[in-house]
N, C-alpha and C positions, 0 to 999 in steps of 0.2 A: 730708599725712602720708606718710612713706616707711616702708618696712619692712612686715612682716606685721601683720595685725590683732592686737590685744592681748586681745580678749574672745571673739570667735568664732574659736576655735583650730582652724579647718579649713584644709585645704590647697587650693591651686588645683585646680579640677576637682571639688571636693566639693560646691559650691553650684550648683544649677541656675539657668538663666536665669529660670525661672518660680518665684516664691516666694510662699508664704502666710506672713504674720506674725500672731502672736497674743500676748496679754499673759500668759496662763496656760499653764505647761508642761503642765498636765493637758489642755488643748485640743489640744496637739500629739499626745498619745497618742490622743485621740478621732479626729483626722483621719488618723492613721497607719493606722487600720483600712480606709481607702479606697485605700491604696497597696499596691503590691507591691515586692518586692526592696528593702525599706527598710534603711537603716543609719544609726546615730547618727554624726554628724560633729562634734558639739560637745556637751559637758556642762559646760564651764568656767563658773563663776559662776552655775550653775543655768540658763543660757540654752540649754536643750535644743533641739537642732537636728537634724532628720533629713532625709535625701534618699532618694527612692524614685521609683517610676514609677506613673503613672495611665494605663492603656490605651496604654502605649508612650511616653507623654510624661513627661519627667523633671521632677520637682517637688521643691522644698525647703520644709519647714515649720519655722519658727524662732520661738523665744520672744523677745519684746522687753522683757518686764518691764512695770512700772507707771510711766507718766508719760513725758513727752517727753525728758528728759535721758537716761534709760536707753534709750528706744526709738531716739533719734537715733544713738546709738553703734552699735546693732545694724543699723539701716538703712544707715549709712555702711559698716560692715564687710561686710555682705552685698553691697553694691555693689562694694567693692574685690575681692570674691571671685567676681564674675561675674554677680550678679543684674541682669536687664534690666527686669523688671516685678515689682512688689511689691503684693500685695493684703492689706489688713488685714481679718481676720475677728475682730471684737471684740464686746464687750458694751457696752451704753450704758444710761443712765437716761432714760426717756421724759419729755418735757416737755409732751406732749399727752395728754389723758385717753384717747383712742382707742388709744394705743400701750401695749397690754397686754403683760405678760411673754410673751416668745416671738415678738413681732412683729419684722419685718425692716425695717431702714432702710438705704437706699443713700445714702451721703453725696454730695450735689451740691457741697458746699463745706464749709469749717470756719472758724468765727471763733475768735479767741483774744484774751486780754488783751494790750494793747499792751506790748511787751517780754517777753511770756510765751513759753512752750514752747521756751525757749532760742533762739528765732529772731532776737532782737536781735543775737546774736553772729554770725549769718550775714548779716543784712540790716540793717546799722546805719543808723538814721535813717529807715527806711521800713517799711511793712507788707509782709510776705511774701506771695507768691502762694499762696493756699490753696484751690485747686480740684484735683480729681483729673483724670487723663487722660481726655478725653471719649470717645475711641474705645473704650478698655478698659471704661469705665463703661457705655457703650452696649451693648457685648457682654454685660456682666453683666445689665443690665436685660432685654434681649431673651431671654436664657437663663432668667432667673427666670420670665418670662412664659410661655415655651415649656413650662417644667416645672410651671406652675400654682402657683407660690409667690407668695403675696400679699406686697407690699412697699410701703413708703412711701419717697418720695424728697424730700430737702430738706437744708438746712444743719444742721450739728451744731456744738456748742460744745466746743472742746478746752480743758479746764480743767487747771490745774497743781496744784490743791489739793482733794483729795477731800472734806475735811471743812470747807472754808472758806466754803461757800455760806451766805448769810443766808436767812431765811425767804422773802424776796421774789425769790430767784434764779430759781426755776422759773417763777413767774408772769411776771416781766419778760421772760425770753428766749422763753418760749412766745408772748407777745404780739408779739415781734419776728419770729416765724415760724420759730424754731429748733426742730427736732424732738426733739433728744436731746443729752445731754451725755456726753462720753467724754474721753480724755486724750491721744491720740496722732495723730489724723488730720491736724491742721494741719501738724505737723512732717513727716509722711510726704509729704504733697502738696507742700509747699514744697521739701523736699530732692529730690523727684522732678524738679521743673522745673529745679532747680539742677544736679543731677548727670546728668540725661538718662534717668532711669528712667520707665517708665509706672507709675502708681499708682492705686489705688482703695480704697474701704473699704465693706464690707458688715457691718452691725452687727445684733446680736440684742439686743432689749430685755431686760435682766435685772431692772429695777425701774422704778417710775414715781414721779417726784418730785411729781406733782400728785394722786396717788391718796391716799385716806384711809388705806388699809392700807399700811404700810411693810414691804416684804420684798424681799430681793435673792436671786434664784435663782443657784445655782452652775452651773459649766460642766457638771457631771454631770446636773443637773436640766434643762439646756437641750440635752442631748446630741443628741436626735433632730433638733432644728431646726439645730443646728450642723452636723450631718452633711449635712442637705439643702442648706444654704448652701455648705458646703465642696465638695460634689459639683458644685454649680452652677459654682463658681469653677474647679474642675478640668476641667469640660467646656469652659469658655471657653478655658483653656490648651490643651486637646487640639484643639479645633476651629479656633482662630485663631492659635495661636502654636507 
């Protein structure tokens, strides 16, 4: 693509090399509380994007919306505007009983439906590489441990259809070792390898698909855990990048 991005209407220099992406614009406002000297660099199409500083390190926090087609547009345009590493701080549905609401999952990889996540249009005839950057992910794990934040690490499922899962979905993928289901990590990881960005995903469990009680927590209800995870990512950016 040539010319300026169509959806993130920021100017060259508005986007930091270190970027946090989230699905919910409300989560941008939560993370904003950890930054100084913030300014809004995009509100077009509801894709709230801010840039600020964390202890002297420049950081952008951007909304990618729901699902891979929306997210891939945002990831691509952030890359066009200068992003070098992108960490998704998202929510996910737990597929293991021990993953209660508020637990943290670091994605070691992401599986997806063949032809799904928009990846067939990038990787025609093959399965895309869907693992995060190992060094960035290692820094995140080590920093979570230093800060005493409990986490689980393992593969996640990137789904294209929130309401399409049949009753056996959770049981099947839990049996296959998948920890949680979300919607964007596979695309982020694949585009990262394709475009040369470092990527990672740290997810907060908002509901549990194998629990008897069905309830999904909002970003505001998960605020304290989101802040802890976000501060961990920001510390990684400050200390290593």
